[in-house]
C-alpha positions in Angstrom: 4.6 28.3 42.1 4.7 29.4 45.8 5.5 33.0 47.1 8.6 31.1 48.5 9.9 29.6 45.0 8.9 32.8 43.8 11.6 34.5 46.0 14.5 32.3 45.5 14.0 31.9 41.9 13.7 35.9 41.8 17.3 35.8 44.0 18.9 33.6 42.0 18.3 35.7 38.8 19.9 38.8 40.7 22.4 37.1 42.0 23.8 35.3 38.5 23.7 39.2 37.0 26.6 39.1 38.9 27.8 36.3 37.9 27.2 34.3 40.6 25.1 31.3 42.1 23.8 29.6 45.3 25.0 26.2 46.1 21.5 25.5 46.3 21.6 25.0 42.5 24.2 22.6 41.8 23.7 20.0 44.9 20.8 18.8 42.9 23.4 17.8 39.9 26.1 16.3 42.4 23.6 13.7 44.2 23.6 12.3 39.9 26.7 11.1 40.5 26.6 8.2 42.4 27.6 5.9 39.9 30.5 8.2 38.9 31.2 10.3 35.7 29.2 10.7 32.8 30.8 9.2 29.9 32.6 12.5 28.4 32.3 11.2 24.5 30.8 8.1 22.5 32.2 4.6 21.4 33.0 4.8 17.7 35.3 3.3 15.0 37.2 4.8 12.2 37.4 2.2 9.0 40.6 2.3 7.7 40.1 1.9 4.1 37.9 4.5 4.3 39.8 6.8 5.6 42.8 5.7 3.7 40.9 6.4 0.2 40.0 10.0 1.4 43.4 10.5 1.9 44.4 9.8 -1.3 42.2 12.1 -3.1 44.3 15.2 -1.4 46.9 14.6 -3.7 44.1 15.9 -6.2 42.2 18.2 -3.9 45.8 19.3 -1.9 48.6 18.3 -4.2 51.3 20.5 -1.7 49.2 20.6 1.4 49.6 23.9 1.2 51.7 23.9 4.2 49.7 21.9 6.0 49.9 18.1 6.8 47.8 16.0 4.9 45.8 14.4 8.1 42.4 13.4 8.8 41.7 13.8 12.8 38.9 10.9 14.0 35.9 13.4 15.5 34.2 11.9 18.1 30.3 12.2 17.3 29.5 13.2 20.7 32.1 15.7 20.9 32.6 19.4 18.9 36.3 18.3 18.7 38.7 15.3 19.7 38.8 12.0 19.8 38.0 11.2 22.8 37.4 14.5 25.8 41.5 14.2 26.5 43.2 12.7 22.9 43.0 13.6 19.8 44.3 11.3 17.2 43.9 10.9 12.8 46.1 9.4 10.4 48.8 11.2 8.5 49.8 10.6 4.7 52.6 12.1 3.0 53.2 11.2 -0.8 57.2 10.1 -2.1 59.7 13.3 -1.7 57.6 15.2 0.5 58.2 16.8 3.6 56.4 17.6 6.5 57.9 20.8 7.7 59.5 21.1 11.3 58.1 22.9 14.3 57.2 22.4 17.7 54.6 22.5 20.2 53.7 22.3 23.7 51.6 19.5 23.1 53.1 15.6 23.2 52.2 13.6 20.3 53.2 10.5 19.3 53.3 8.3 15.6 52.4 5.1 15.1 53.7 3.9 11.7 51.1 2.0 9.3 52.6 2.1 6.3 56.5 2.6 6.3 59.3 2.7 4.3 63.6 2.3 4.4 64.2 6.1 3.3 61.0 7.3 5.4 62.3 9.4 8.9 61.1 11.8 11.8 63.6 13.8 13.0 62.8 14.7 16.4 65.8 17.7 18.0 68.1 16.6 15.8 67.7 12.8 16.1 66.8 10.4 12.8 64.4 7.9 13.9 63.6 5.8 10.9 60.1 4.8 10.4 59.1 0.9 9.5 55.5 -0.7 10.2 54.7 -0.2 14.1 57.2 1.2 14.9 56.3 3.9 17.9 57.8 7.5 17.3 57.5 9.7 20.4 57.9 13.7 19.5 57.4 14.8 23.3 56.5 18.5 24.5 58.4 21.6 22.4 60.7 18.6 20.5 61.3 20.1 17.3 60.3 17.5 14.6 59.6 16.6 10.8 59.1 14.1 8.3 60.9 13.1 4.8 59.4 10.2 2.7 63.0 9.5 0.7 60.8 6.3 -0.6 59.3 5.6 -3.9 55.8 5.6 -2.4 53.3 6.6 0.0 53.5 6.2 3.9 51.4 6.7 7.0 51.1 6.5 10.0 48.7 7.1 13.1 49.0 10.6 15.1 48.0 10.7 18.8 48.3 13.9 21.1 46.6 15.4 24.0 45.9 18.6 22.5 42.5 17.9 23.4 43.5 18.1 27.3 45.6 21.1 26.3 42.9 22.9 24.9 40.9 22.6 27.7 44.1 24.0 30.3 44.4 26.8 28.1 47.6 25.8 27.3 48.8 25.1 23.7 51.9 26.9 22.0 53.2 26.5 18.0 56.2 27.5 16.8 57.3 26.8 13.0 61.4 25.8 12.6 62.9 28.8 10.1 63.6 25.7 8.1 61.6 22.9 6.6 63.9 20.6 7.7 66.3 20.4 11.0 69.8 19.3 11.0 71.0 16.1 12.1 73.0 15.5 15.2 76.2 14.3 15.4 75.7 12.4 18.3 72.9 10.3 18.9 71.3 8.7 22.4 72.0 5.1 22.2 75.9 6.3 21.0 77.3 4.7 24.2 76.6 3.2 27.0 72.5 4.1 28.8 74.1 5.1 31.9 76.3 8.4 30.6 75.1 11.4 28.8 76.2 14.9 28.4 75.7 17.5 31.6 74.8 20.2 29.4 71.5 20.8 27.4 68.1 19.6 28.4 67.5 15.8 29.9 64.7 15.3 27.3 67.4 15.6 24.7 68.6 12.5 25.3 65.5 10.2 26.0 64.1 7.4 23.3 62.1 8.3 21.2 61.9 5.1 18.9 60.9 1.9 19.9 60.9 -0.1 17.0 58.3 -3.4 16.5 61.0 -5.5 15.8 62.4 -5.3 18.9 59.3 -5.0 20.4 57.0 -7.7 19.0 59.2 -11.0 19.9 58.8 -10.0 23.6 55.0 -9.6 23.2 55.0 -13.0 21.4 57.1 -14.6 24.2 54.8 -13.2 27.0 51.2 -13.8 24.9 52.4 -17.8 25.1 52.3 -18.1 28.9 48.8 -17.7 29.1 45.6 -15.4 28.4 47.1 -12.0 30.7 44.1 -10.4 32.6 40.9 -11.1 32.8 40.1 -7.5 32.0 42.9 -6.6 29.1 44.2 -10.4 27.8 47.9 -9.9 27.6 48.6 -6.0 27.9 52.2 -4.7 27.8 52.9 -0.8 28.6 56.0 0.9 26.9 57.8 2.9 29.1 60.6 5.4 29.2 63.8 4.4 29.8 65.4 7.0 32.0 62.3 6.7 34.3 60.7 3.8 34.3 57.3 4.9 34.2 54.7 6.2 31.5 56.1 7.6 28.0 54.3 11.1 28.8 53.2 13.0 31.4 49.7 13.0 29.9 49.9 9.6 27.6 50.5 5.8 28.0 51.0 3.2 25.4 50.2 -0.6 25.5 50.1 -3.5 23.4 47.3 -5.9 24.0 46.9 -9.7 22.8 44.0 -11.3 22.5 44.4 -15.1 22.2 41.8 -17.1 19.9 38.4 -16.6 21.0 39.5 -14.8 23.8 36.3 -12.3 25.3 37.4 -10.0 28.8 35.8 -9.8 31.6 33.1 -6.5 31.8 35.5 -3.6 33.0 35.0 0.4 33.7 38.1 2.9 34.6 37.9 6.3 34.5 40.2 6.9 32.0 39.7 7.0 27.9 41.7 5.3 25.2 42.5 5.7 21.3 43.5 1.5 20.1 44.5 0.8 16.9 44.5 -2.6 15.1 47.7 -3.9 14.2 46.3 -7.8 13.7 43.1 -9.4 13.7 39.5 -8.5 14.0 37.2 -8.1 17.4 34.4 -6.7 19.1 34.5 -4.0 21.7 30.9 -3.9 23.1 30.1 -1.2 25.4 27.1 -1.4 27.8 24.8 -3.9 25.5 25.9 -2.2 21.9 28.5 -4.0 20.0 31.6 -2.3 17.4 33.2 -4.7 15.4 36.5 -3.6 13.9 39.3 -5.1 11.8 42.8 -4.8 10.7 44.1 -1.0 10.9 41.0 0.4 12.5 41.1 2.9 14.9 38.4 3.4 18.1 37.9 5.1 21.1 36.6 3.9 24.4 35.1 6.7 26.7 36.0 7.0 30.6 33.8 4.9 32.5 31.9 2.6 30.6 31.2 -0.8 31.3 33.2 -2.5 28.3 34.3 -6.3 26.6 36.9 -7.2 24.0 36.1 -10.6 21.9 38.5 -11.8 19.6 36.0 -14.1 17.5 38.9 -16.1 15.8 39.3 -19.5 16.0 43.2 -19.5 14.9 44.4 -15.9 15.0 45.8 -13.8 17.9 44.1 -9.8 17.8 47.2 -7.6 18.5 46.0 -3.5 19.3 48.3 -0.5 20.8 46.5 1.3 22.3 46.6 5.2 24.3 45.4 6.4 27.2 44.9 9.5 29.0 45.9 7.1 32.6 48.9 9.1 33.4 47.3 12.5 33.6 44.5 10.9 35.4 46.5 9.5 37.8 48.6 12.3 38.3 45.5 14.2 39.5 44.3 11.3 42.0 41.8 10.3 40.0 42.3 7.1 38.7 39.8 4.4 39.5 38.4 1.3 37.9 35.8 -1.7 38.8 35.3 -4.9 37.6 31.9 -6.4 36.8 30.8 -9.2 39.1 30.7 -12.6 37.4 
C-alpha cells in the first residue's frame, strides 16, 4: 500500500467512526450497475402437493391453531424473509367449522381460492364474500376481515401480501378485533346501481372485494380465442378496480395469463417481481439458462430484472396462470422499465 493509499484508508476509518462515508467509496459500486439492478431474489417453485401434505399434518400438531392461521409461507431461498423482496405468499388451510379470527393490518392482502366450498366465506368490512374455486378476494389495507369454513371439508387458498415491502419501509400495523367474527352489513356494495354510494363512511368501504371465477373465466377464454396475445406474456388480462380503472392495490396488480398449447414467449425482463399460481396445465419458466417446471396449483416466484420465458409444452391444453406483481409500487416511484430481447 502506498503512503497516499494508506492515508486515505486511515481517513476512511476515522470518518466511519462518526457514521460517515466518502463518495469515493460508493462510486466504484455504482459503475457496476450499467446493466441495471441485480435480481433481488431467486426463481423458485413450490410444489402444491408437498405444501398441502405439510399443512394437513398441522391438524394433529396444531389442532386449534393456537390463535394463529394455519398458513405455510413461501420463503425465497435467496432471502431471509419473503417470497420476493416486496411480496409474501403462502397457502392457508382451514378445517370444517374453523374460524380465522377477525383483524386488520396496514398491509394489503388478497386470497385466491384453491379449494372452495358453498359455506366458505371471507367477511371484509362487514361484506360476506363467498369463496368458490379460483375466486379472487381482496382485503385492502386496514380492512377488517375474517374467514369461516361452514362446510364439511378442508378448504384452502393462496395468500399474497405486500408485507415484505411494508416491513422494509417500517410501516407495519396490526389490530385484532374484539370478537372472533364480525357482523354482516345490512346494505352491501352492489345493492343498487354502481354509480351510487353513501356519502358517509369511507369510499373504500364500498369497493368490490370479490371477483368470481364464474364471471372471469368466460372473458379470459373468449379473449384467448382471438389469438396468441403478446409475444412476451401470451394472453394477459389485468383485474382492475371498478371505481378507478386502475390496479386493485397501490402496491400490487393481479393478472390472468393464458398460454396456448405449444406456446413459448419471447425473452423479456422487467424491473418488477412477481408471484404466479398455476390454475390449469403445466409448463416451464426459464430464467437465464435455468429451467423450472411447474404443474397445476404450484406456485413460483419470478425475480425482478431477469431474462425469462414461459413455455406450455402441451399439444392440446392451455396453461392458465394467476399472477401478482409489485408493478403499481414500482411505477409510482417512476422505476418501471422493461426490455424485450432481440429476436
